[in-house]
N, C-alpha and C positions, 0 to 999 in steps of 0.2 A: 484675332487682328492679323491683318497682313503683314508681311515682313516688308514690304516696298519693292521687293524683287518682282512680284506679279501685280503690283499697281500701276498706275501711269507713270509718265516720265519723271514725276516729281518737281516738275516745273509748276510754279504756281500761276502762271498765264490765268487759266481759267477760272481759279478762283480770286483772283485779283479784279478780273472783268466783272465777275458776279458782283462783288462787293463795290466796285466803282459804279455800276448800275445802281444798286440800292443806295449809294449816298446822294445822288441825284433826286430820288423819290423818298427820301427818309422822311418818316413820319413827325421827327421832332428834330429840333435842333441837337438834343443830345445823342441822338443815333447817328445823325449826319456827321456829329463830332467823332464819336466811336468808329465810324467808316474812314473817315479822313485818317485816324491813328492806327488803325489797321494797314489802310494802305501805304501809309509811311514804314510801318513795320516790315510788310513785304516788301518794299523797295530797298530797306536796308538790308533785308535777310533772306538771300534766294533759296536757302535752305528751311524757310519756315514751316514748311508741311511735314517736316521731320521731327520727333521728339528730341532727337540729339541737337537741335537747335537750343542752346541751352538759355538765353534769354526768353524764349517764349517758343509758340507754335501755334498754328491753325487748328482747330478741334472743328466737329461738325456735331450737332445736337439736334435731336427730335423732340419737339414739344408735342407729345401725343394726346388728340383729344378723341372722344366717342364720336359717332357720327351726329349725336343731337347736342354737341360742343357745350356738354354740361359738365362733364368730367375730364381729368386728366390723368395720365399714368406716370407716376413718381416712382423713383429708386432710392432707397436709403444708403448712399454711397458708402462702402465699406472703408476707404481710406480718408475721406474727409469727414465723414461721420454726420453727414446732413442730408436731408431729401431734396432732390434735384431732379432734372429731366435727364433722359436718356442721352448719351452721347460719348463721344470719346476722340482718340488722336487720329488724325489724317493718315499717318503714317505713308506719305509719300503719294497718296491719291489726292489730286487736284478736283475732283467733282466731290464737294462738300456735302451736296444732298446725298449722294450714294452713300458717304461716310455716315451721315446721320441715320440713313435707313439700316446699313450694316449694323451700326451700334445698337438700334433700338432692337433690332432682331437678335443679336447676341444677347443682349442685357435683359431682354424679358422672356425670350421664347416665343413670340409672336411670329408666326407664320407670315399672317397678314396683315402688315402694315403699309400704308401708301402716302404718298406726299400729296397734300393738297393742292399745292402751286410748287413748281419749280422755283420759285424768286424765294429769295431772303424772307423770312419773318420777323428776326430780331437778330441783334449783334450785341455782343457783351466782351468786355476784356476784364479779366479778374484774376488776382494772384493766386497761385499755388504755392503753399508752403513747403519749404524743404523738407525732404525724407529720405533719410540713409543717403547714399551718395548722389542724389538728385539735388540740386541746389532749388531755392525758390525761384519762380519763373512765372510768367503770364501765359494764361489760355485766351486766344483770340478767338471766341467761340462765335462760331456761324449756325444761327438756328433756323429750323425749317418746320413750318406747321404738317403734322402728319395725323392719318386718322386711323383708327383701329378698333375694332368691338371691344366692348368692356366684358363681354360673355366669352371671349377666348380664352385658353387656357394658357397661365403664365407660368414661367419657369425661373426662378432666381439664379443668375449667374455668380461665379465667385467673386465679381467685382461688387457685389451688393450683400446689404443685410436682408433686404425685404424689398417687395415690390408692393404698389397699392394704387386704385383707381380712387381719386379725391375729386369730391364736387369741387369746382373752381373757387367758390367761395370758402372752402376749408383749407386750401393751400396756405394760407397765412398763418396758419395754427400750426403746421409743420416746419414752415420756413418763411420768416417773414422779409426776408431779403428782396430788396427791389428789383433785382435780377429776374426773380421768378413772378414777382407780384406785377411787372411790366408785361410779361406775356400773357398772364390771367387777363389783364384789361384789354390787352390786344386781340384776345381769341374773338373771332367773328361769329355772329349767331349762324346756326344750322341753315343750310340752303333750303329755300320752301320746295316742296314736291308739287 
């Protein structure tokens, strides 16, 4: 993870513009409301790109699918004890798509993972429980659709217990939370050749 010293300016302007654009074309009233909530949070917390923002902060996630769009790569998160998409803290970086790609590579060992589109795929705001000196807070997660080969070698990071490619239909058996199931439903079919 970057320290922020080598990241962007730490200004959320780019992230705010991306979320505002998504709010206009959000695929549901629920996603539009999540976008409005995120925009209000950004406006109230100019330090929202940093994990030192105690109320919460922006995160970037990668919903990694195989080129056939039949499977997704999940990680069994060490701290939270559940199967989730790859992702993590912005650490001052306003380009949340770059954050999602960085985290996908760091957490999976995948060398070749790419954005399907630079537009937001999904938004989610979820609580993170208190742990040690860190109080309970909210992750305002900006998610991007990414692709990688399911045949590429994987490397489990110290943030995970395991990694697994799962059929989209099997995701609900490992994690039935709406946050993941919504991404399963929204996964577009593979492009025709």
